[in-house]
N, C-alpha and C positions, 0 to 999 in steps of 0.2 A: 386833763381837760377832755381828751378824746373819750376816755372811759365814761365820764359823766355825761357828755353831750350825746353820745350814742344811746346810753341808757334812758336819758330823758326823752330824746326824740322817739325811740321805739316805745317808751311808756305812753307817750301822747298818742301815737298811732294805735296802741292797744286800747286806750281810753275811747278813742273815736270808734274803733270796731265794737267795743262794749256798748257804746251808746246806740249804734246801729242795730246790733243783734239783740240787745236787751239783757245782756249779762253784765254782772259787776263783780269784781275787778279781775276776772279770769284772764282776759286777753291783755289787760294792762300789766299784770304781774308777769305773765309769760313773755310778753314782748320786752318788758324792761330787763328781765333776766337774759333773754336772747341778745339784746343790744349790748348789755354789759359783757357777756361771754364773747360775742363777736369782736368787740373792741379789745378785750384782754388778749384774745388770740392774735389779733392784728399787731398789738404791741409786742407780744412774745415772738412772733415770726420776724418782725422787723428787727428786734434785738438780736436774734440768732443770725440774721443776714448781716447785720453790721459787725457782729463779732467775727463771723467767718471772713468778711472782707478785711478786717483789721489783722486777722491771723495770716491771710495771704500776703498782705503788705509787709508784715513783720518777717515772714519767711523770705520774701524777696529782698528786704534790706539785709537780712542775715547772709543770704547767698552773695549779695554784692560785697558785703564786708569781707567774707571769706575770699572772694576773688581778688579783692584789693590786697589782702594780706598775702596771698600767694604771689601776686605780682611783685609786691615789695620784697618778699623773701627771695624770689628768683633774681631780682635786680641786685640785692645785697650779695648773693652768691656770685653773680656775674662780676661784681666789683672785686670780690675777693680773688677770683681767678685772674683778674687783670694785674694783680700785684705780682711783680717778678720775684718768685721765690728762689730762683736759681742763684741769685747774687746774695751772698751772706751779708748780714747786717754788721755794721761796725759799731760796737758800743764802747764808750770810753768809761773806764772805771776810775773813780776818784779815791 
């Protein structure tokens, strides 16, 4: 929608300039192309910004997941150290 709207708007501005200057369709074509190019660049840079933001969020989530895994692993090791290994286990054989 943005691509079409800006191209049409700039094209109409070009037509108005053409009518005032007495040229046909030089300004209309040039302004239409400029409107389309500007809108395309806007979409492109917005896309790049959104992708960069999503990558930052992904990296943050991954870092948090690694931190949680490390905490869980250290808690598991702590529990293993709590087990009294000095007392032998008694197993019954059948």
